[in-house]
C-alpha positions in Angstrom: -67.4 6.1 27.5 -64.3 7.3 29.3 -61.4 7.9 26.9 -58.1 6.1 27.8 -54.8 7.5 26.7 -51.8 5.2 26.9 -48.7 6.3 28.8 -45.7 7.6 26.8 -42.7 5.3 26.3 -39.4 5.6 28.0 -36.0 4.0 27.5 -36.0 0.4 28.8 -39.6 -0.2 28.0 -40.7 -3.5 26.3 -42.4 -3.5 22.9 -44.2 -6.6 21.9 -44.6 -7.6 18.3 -47.8 -9.4 17.3 -49.2 -10.6 14.0 -53.0 -10.0 14.0 -52.9 -9.9 10.2 -50.2 -11.5 8.2 -47.5 -13.6 9.9 -43.9 -12.5 10.4 -42.9 -15.3 8.0 -43.6 -12.8 5.2 -40.6 -10.7 6.3 -37.0 -11.3 5.2 -34.5 -11.9 7.9 -32.6 -8.8 7.1 -35.7 -6.7 7.5 -36.4 -8.3 10.9 -32.9 -7.8 12.1 -32.8 -4.2 11.0 -36.1 -3.5 12.7 -35.0 -5.0 16.0 -31.7 -3.1 15.9 -33.4 0.2 15.2 -35.9 -0.2 18.1 -33.1 -1.3 20.4 -31.1 1.8 19.4 -34.1 3.8 20.6 -33.6 2.1 24.0 -36.4 -0.4 23.8 -36.5 -4.1 24.6 -38.2 -6.0 21.7 -40.1 -9.2 22.3 -42.3 -11.4 20.0 -45.6 -13.0 20.6 -45.3 -16.8 20.7 -47.5 -17.2 17.6 -45.9 -14.4 15.5 -44.5 -16.9 13.0 -47.6 -19.1 12.9 -48.9 -19.5 9.3 -51.6 -22.1 8.8 -53.1 -20.5 5.7 -50.8 -19.9 2.7 -53.3 -17.7 0.9 -53.6 -15.2 3.7 -50.2 -15.9 5.2 -51.6 -15.7 8.7 -52.1 -17.7 11.9 -55.4 -19.1 13.1 -58.0 -16.7 14.6 -57.5 -18.4 18.0 -53.7 -17.9 18.0 -53.9 -14.3 16.8 -56.4 -13.3 19.5 -54.3 -15.1 22.1 -51.3 -13.1 21.2 -53.2 -9.8 21.2 -54.7 -10.4 24.6 -51.5 -11.7 26.1 -49.7 -8.6 25.0 -52.2 -6.4 26.7 -52.2 -8.5 29.9 -48.4 -8.6 30.2 -47.5 -5.8 32.7 -44.0 -5.6 31.3 -45.2 -4.7 27.8 -45.7 -1.0 27.3 -46.4 -0.9 23.6 -47.6 -3.3 20.9 -46.5 -3.1 17.2 -48.1 -5.1 14.5 -45.9 -7.1 12.1 -47.5 -5.9 8.9 -50.9 -5.5 7.3 -52.9 -7.9 5.2 -56.6 -8.6 4.5 -58.4 -10.3 7.4 -57.8 -8.8 10.8 -61.5 -8.1 11.0 -61.9 -11.9 11.6 -60.7 -11.3 15.1 -63.2 -8.7 16.2 -66.0 -11.0 17.6 -63.5 -13.1 19.7 -61.5 -10.4 21.5 -62.1 -9.9 25.2 -62.3 -6.1 25.2 -62.3 -6.0 29.0 -58.7 -7.1 29.0 -57.8 -4.2 26.8 -59.9 -1.7 28.8 -58.2 -2.8 32.0 -54.7 -2.8 30.6 -54.5 0.3 28.3 -51.3 0.6 26.3 -50.0 1.7 22.9 -51.2 -0.3 19.9 -49.7 0.9 16.5 -50.0 -0.3 12.9 -51.7 0.7 9.6 -53.5 -0.6 6.5 -55.5 -3.7 7.4 -54.8 -3.0 11.1 -57.4 -0.1 10.7 -60.2 -2.5 11.6 -58.8 -3.5 15.0 -57.5 0.0 15.9 -61.0 1.5 15.3 -62.8 -1.4 16.9 -60.8 -1.2 20.1 -61.4 2.5 20.3 -65.1 2.0 19.8 -65.4 -0.8 22.3 -63.0 0.4 25.0 -62.3 4.2 24.6 -58.6 3.4 24.3 -56.8 5.8 21.9 -55.0 3.7 19.3 -52.4 4.7 16.7 -52.2 4.7 12.9 -48.5 4.5 12.3 -45.5 2.3 11.4 -45.6 -1.5 11.6 -42.7 -3.4 13.1 -41.8 -4.2 9.5 -41.6 -0.5 8.8 -38.6 -0.2 11.1 -36.8 -2.6 8.8 -36.5 0.1 6.2 -32.8 1.2 5.9 -33.2 4.4 3.9 -35.9 7.1 3.9 -37.1 6.3 7.5 -36.0 9.4 9.3 -39.3 11.3 9.0 -41.3 8.2 10.2 -39.0 7.8 13.2 -39.1 11.5 14.0 -42.9 11.5 14.3 -42.9 8.1 16.1 -40.7 9.7 18.7 -42.9 12.9 18.9 -46.0 10.8 19.4 -44.7 8.2 21.9 -41.5 9.5 23.5 -41.5 13.2 23.7 -43.4 15.2 26.4 -45.0 17.5 24.0 -48.7 16.7 23.4 -49.6 19.0 20.5 -47.6 17.9 17.4 -47.4 20.1 14.2 -47.2 17.9 11.2 -44.8 19.2 8.5 -44.7 17.7 5.0 -41.8 15.3 4.4 -39.1 16.7 2.2 -39.1 13.7 -0.1 -41.3 10.6 -0.4 -41.0 7.2 -2.0 -43.3 4.4 -3.3 -40.8 1.8 -4.4 -40.6 -1.9 -3.2 -38.0 -1.2 -0.5 -38.6 -4.5 1.1 -37.3 -6.3 -2.0 -34.3 -4.0 -2.7 -33.1 -1.9 0.2 -30.3 -0.2 -1.7 -32.2 0.7 -4.9 -34.5 3.5 -3.8 -36.2 6.3 -5.7 -37.1 9.5 -3.7 -39.4 12.2 -5.1 -39.4 15.8 -4.0 -42.5 16.6 -2.0 -44.6 19.5 -3.4 -46.5 19.8 -0.1 -50.2 19.6 0.8 -53.0 19.9 -1.7 -55.8 22.2 -0.4 -59.0 21.1 -2.1 -61.6 22.9 0.1 -60.4 25.8 2.2 -61.5 26.3 5.8 -60.6 25.5 9.4 -61.7 22.6 11.6 -61.0 21.1 15.0 -62.2 17.7 16.3 -61.7 14.1 17.1 -59.7 11.9 14.7 -61.2 8.8 13.2 -59.8 7.0 10.2 -57.1 4.9 8.6 -57.4 2.8 5.5 -60.7 3.7 3.9 -61.7 0.4 2.4 -60.9 -1.4 5.6 -62.7 1.2 7.8 -65.8 0.6 5.6 -65.8 -3.1 6.7 -67.0 -1.8 10.1 -70.1 -0.1 8.8 -73.3 -1.3 10.5 -71.3 -3.1 13.3 -70.7 -2.3 16.9 -67.0 -1.9 16.0 -67.4 1.3 14.0 -66.7 4.5 16.1 -69.1 7.4 16.0 -68.2 9.4 13.0 -70.4 12.4 13.6 -68.6 15.8 13.6 -65.2 14.1 13.4 -62.1 14.9 11.3 -61.5 11.9 9.1 -58.0 10.9 8.2 -58.3 8.6 5.2 -56.0 6.8 2.8 -56.0 3.7 0.5 -53.5 1.5 -1.2 -52.9 1.0 -4.9 -54.2 -2.6 -5.3 -56.7 -1.4 -7.9 -54.2 0.7 -9.8 -55.8 3.1 -12.3 -59.2 2.3 -10.9 -58.2 4.1 -7.7 -60.2 7.2 -8.4 -63.5 5.3 -8.8 -62.8 3.0 -5.9 -61.9 5.8 -3.5 -64.9 7.8 -4.7 -67.5 5.2 -4.0 -65.9 4.1 -0.8 -65.9 7.7 0.5 -69.4 8.1 -0.7 -70.5 5.0 1.2 -68.9 6.4 4.4 -70.6 9.8 3.9 -74.0 8.1 3.7 -73.6 7.1 7.3 -72.7 10.7 8.6 -74.8 13.8 8.9 -71.8 16.0 9.2 -68.1 15.7 9.1 -65.8 18.5 10.4 -63.0 18.0 7.9 -61.1 15.4 5.9 -57.3 14.8 5.6 -56.3 12.4 2.8 -53.1 10.4 2.7 -51.0 10.3 -0.4 -52.0 7.8 -3.1 -49.5 5.3 -4.5 -47.9 6.1 -7.8 -49.6 3.4 -9.8 -53.0 5.0 -8.9 -52.1 7.9 -11.2 -54.0 10.4 -8.9 -53.2 13.9 -10.1 -54.2 17.0 -8.2 -57.0 17.5 -10.8 -58.4 14.1 -10.1 -58.4 14.7 -6.3 -60.1 18.0 -6.8 -62.7 16.5 -9.1 -63.4 13.7 -6.7 -64.0 16.0 -3.7 -65.7 18.8 -5.5 -68.4 16.3 -6.7 -69.3 15.6 -3.1 -72.2 17.9 -2.2 -71.9 16.7 1.5 -68.4 18.2 1.6 -69.3 21.7 0.4 -67.7 24.2 2.8 -65.8 21.4 4.6 -62.0 21.7 4.7 -60.2 19.0 2.8 -56.5 18.5 2.5 -54.8 15.8 0.3 -51.3 14.5 -0.4 -50.5 14.2 3.3 -47.7 11.9 4.6 -49.6 8.8 5.8 -50.7 5.6 4.1 -49.0 3.3 1.7 -46.2 5.6 0.5 -43.2 6.4 2.7 -42.4 8.1 5.0 -45.4 8.5 7.3 -46.3 10.2 10.5 -48.3 8.6 13.4 -51.7 9.9 14.4 -54.0 8.9 17.3 -57.4 7.4 16.5 -59.6 9.0 19.1 -57.1 11.9 19.5 -57.7 15.4 18.2 -56.7 17.4 15.2 -56.8 21.1 14.3 -56.5 21.8 10.6 -56.2 25.0 8.6 -56.7 24.6 4.9 -55.7 27.7 3.1 -53.5 28.3 0.1 -50.1 29.3 1.4 -51.0 28.8 5.0 -52.0 25.2 5.6 -51.4 23.4 8.9 -52.2 20.1 10.6 -51.8 19.7 14.3 -52.6 16.5 16.2 -52.8 15.6 19.9 -53.9 12.8 22.2 -56.3 15.2 23.9 -58.0 18.5 23.4 
């Protein structure tokens, strides 16, 4: 299948906000206004899908399958729209996969960006159409008033700058507080840098995102080919102290479907997961399948902030060596 790489953004371009997972009703007005202003300050026009506030189910806080699919397809069909941002994550975006007209997406390639639950649709679209999609900030992420500089820097590098190969540097500080509840009361932690678990070098196509969501695609037509890929994986802290066991078995499940992986890059775990370096090392060293495979953890993507944006279907070159670790990403080889 031919790979499709979306065009870069330029000032004046329209960004459409859609809610394929939870509805925008979950966001505070201040967060919405801050996000709009920040995107407009970058020179973009922000528009919203007509069903972005639809919320027929109070448990999932989402719109109907029909309306969510309608908004996704309309955003791709609209020639004025150059990029699509998801409102936020959730739990059930995989409900949409059987009902999307993938020909619409293939014929109208453009940027689609989000993370967490959005993993399912990002990987499904890549598998079905060859369109490179992006694991990065939601629209809601742009509503963060403090600690957003790194996220914005790498959003610009991926979508606005002419450079194609992007060297990922660790953020100076990171946070895992409930910023959306209290914008002014933030706690920032000094970043100690990447954790090298297995040394080595690797180069290959990137597949990944939120691990437990990616695993929902196993055995379906929506799972991209994982053979000889570099996996970028992270997970949230919903299970708390059970994170070690959950990530372990979810990763093992994924490895059962792959003969060989080139390398693994792991996003930083949330604080309530209590994942020490020793726990990460134990988890990975117990995987016989990963012997001799470079593995780097505590990387800036996932459910802590800030995060960088990476292309699903793009390429990575990783060097995992103590004192000389690097991650480079690109849309193409």
